[in-house]
C-alpha positions in Angstrom: 0.2 -0.3 0.1 2.9 2.2 0.6 4.3 1.9 -2.6 0.7 3.0 -4.0 0.6 6.6 -2.0 4.2 7.0 -3.2 3.1 6.6 -6.7 0.3 8.6 -6.5 2.6 11.6 -4.9 4.8 11.2 -7.8 1.8 11.3 -10.5 0.2 14.2 -8.5 3.6 16.2 -8.8 4.5 15.6 -12.3 0.6 15.8 -14.1 0.8 19.7 -11.7 4.2 20.0 -13.7 2.0 19.5 -16.9 3.7 16.1 -17.3 2.2 13.6 -19.3 2.0 10.2 -17.0 1.5 6.9 -18.0 1.2 4.7 -14.8 1.9 0.9 -15.1 0.4 -1.3 -12.1 0.5 -4.9 -11.5 -3.2 -4.5 -10.6 -4.0 -3.2 -14.0 -6.4 -5.6 -15.7 -4.3 -6.9 -18.7 -6.4 -6.1 -22.0 -5.6 -7.3 -25.3 -4.2 -3.8 -26.1 -2.8 -3.6 -22.9 0.5 -4.8 -23.9 0.9 -2.5 -26.6 -0.1 0.1 -25.1 2.6 -0.4 -22.7 5.3 -1.0 -25.3 4.1 2.3 -27.4 4.2 3.9 -23.9 7.9 2.7 -23.5 9.3 3.7 -26.5 8.1 7.1 -27.0 9.1 7.8 -23.5 12.7 9.8 -21.7 12.0 8.3 -18.6 11.1 5.3 -16.7 10.5 5.8 -12.9 10.9 2.3 -11.6 9.3 1.3 -7.9 11.0 -1.1 -6.6 10.0 -2.8 -3.3 10.3 -6.6 -1.6 7.4 -7.9 -3.5 8.0 -6.6 -6.8 11.8 -7.0 -6.8 11.4 -11.2 -8.2 8.3 -10.2 -9.9 8.4 -11.6 -13.6 6.5 -9.0 -14.6 8.4 -6.1 -13.8 11.7 -8.1 -15.2 9.9 -8.3 -18.5 9.1 -4.6 -18.6 12.9 -4.1 -17.5 14.1 -6.1 -20.5 11.9 -4.1 -22.7 13.4 -0.9 -21.0 16.5 -1.9 -21.9 15.9 -3.1 -25.4 14.5 0.4 -26.5 17.6 1.9 -25.0 19.6 0.3 -27.5 18.1 1.8 -30.5 18.0 5.4 -28.8 20.0 8.3 -28.8 21.6 8.9 -24.9 19.8 5.3 -24.4 16.9 6.8 -23.2 14.6 6.2 -21.5 16.4 6.8 -18.7 15.8 4.8 -15.4 15.1 5.9 -12.2 14.9 3.6 -10.0 13.0 4.1 -6.6 13.7 1.5 -3.8 9.8 1.5 -1.6 11.3 0.5 2.0 13.5 -1.6 0.1 16.8 -1.0 1.4 20.2 -1.1 -0.9 21.3 -4.1 1.5 18.3 -6.5 0.2 19.7 -8.4 -2.6 17.9 -8.7 -6.0 18.0 -11.2 -8.7 21.4 -11.2 -10.8 19.2 -9.8 -13.8 17.9 -7.2 -12.3 21.2 -6.5 -10.4 22.5 -6.5 -14.2 20.2 -3.8 -15.3 20.4 -1.6 -12.9 24.1 -1.4 -12.2 26.2 1.7 -12.5 22.2 3.3 -12.6 21.8 5.8 -9.3 18.8 4.5 -6.8 16.9 6.2 -4.4 15.7 5.0 -1.2 12.3 6.3 0.5 11.9 4.7 3.5 8.6 6.8 5.1 6.5 9.9 4.1 9.2 11.8 4.8 11.2 11.2 2.4 8.7 11.8 -0.4 9.7 15.6 -0.6 13.3 14.8 -1.0 12.4 11.7 -4.1 10.6 14.1 -5.5 13.0 17.0 -5.7 15.9 14.0 -7.1 13.7 13.4 -10.1 12.2 16.6 -10.9 16.4 17.4 -10.9 16.9 14.2 -13.3 13.8 15.5 -15.9 15.5 19.0 -15.4 18.9 18.7 -16.4 18.7 16.1 -19.1 17.4 16.9 -22.4 14.4 15.5 -24.9 15.9 13.4 -27.5 12.4 14.3 -29.3 12.5 17.7 -31.2 8.6 18.6 -30.7 6.4 21.1 -32.5 4.0 23.1 -30.9 1.7 20.5 -32.8 3.4 17.4 -31.4 2.4 15.8 -28.7 4.2 12.5 -27.1 3.3 9.9 -25.0 4.7 9.5 -21.4 5.3 6.4 -18.7 5.4 5.9 -13.8 6.8 1.8 -13.1 6.6 4.1 -15.0 6.2 8.6 -16.4 6.4 12.8 -20.6 5.5 16.3 -20.5 2.3 17.5 -21.9 3.6 17.8 -25.1 1.7 20.7 -26.9 4.3 23.1 -25.4 8.2 23.6 -26.7 9.6 24.8 -23.3 8.3 21.5 -21.3 10.7 19.2 -20.2 11.9 16.3 -21.3 9.7 13.3 -21.5 9.7 10.9 -18.5 8.2 7.1 -18.3 
């Protein structure tokens, strides 16, 4: 439940700053078109916010998402989408499976221990989003999708920050 409250806080903060957000949830019903929507969102986003907790760290669904993100990174400029892992009540000492550990090697991870950490996590996310240029060139008429497990900005604004996933 803690993970969903943090996800909601991140979602609300990003939307209030004109980011378009696509949230991936393991409780989301798997519709026939859902996987295609997820693939499209991952291919078009610049940032992928990964919420890691004890029960998701060993999830096959999460591993498949990471495989997809890593495969997309090999085809896009600047290895986009940038992965922003947030460990939710999941200390750095807790082991990750071999494959996930490999994907997150050399990636800065952030630790959320309690609601008191939320503002600091949000500051880190916004610092990252604003420091990296978008890989897409957008005209005012273009729009781009976004992702939170997975999070992008509303695209009608040419001054919008880079798209996050």
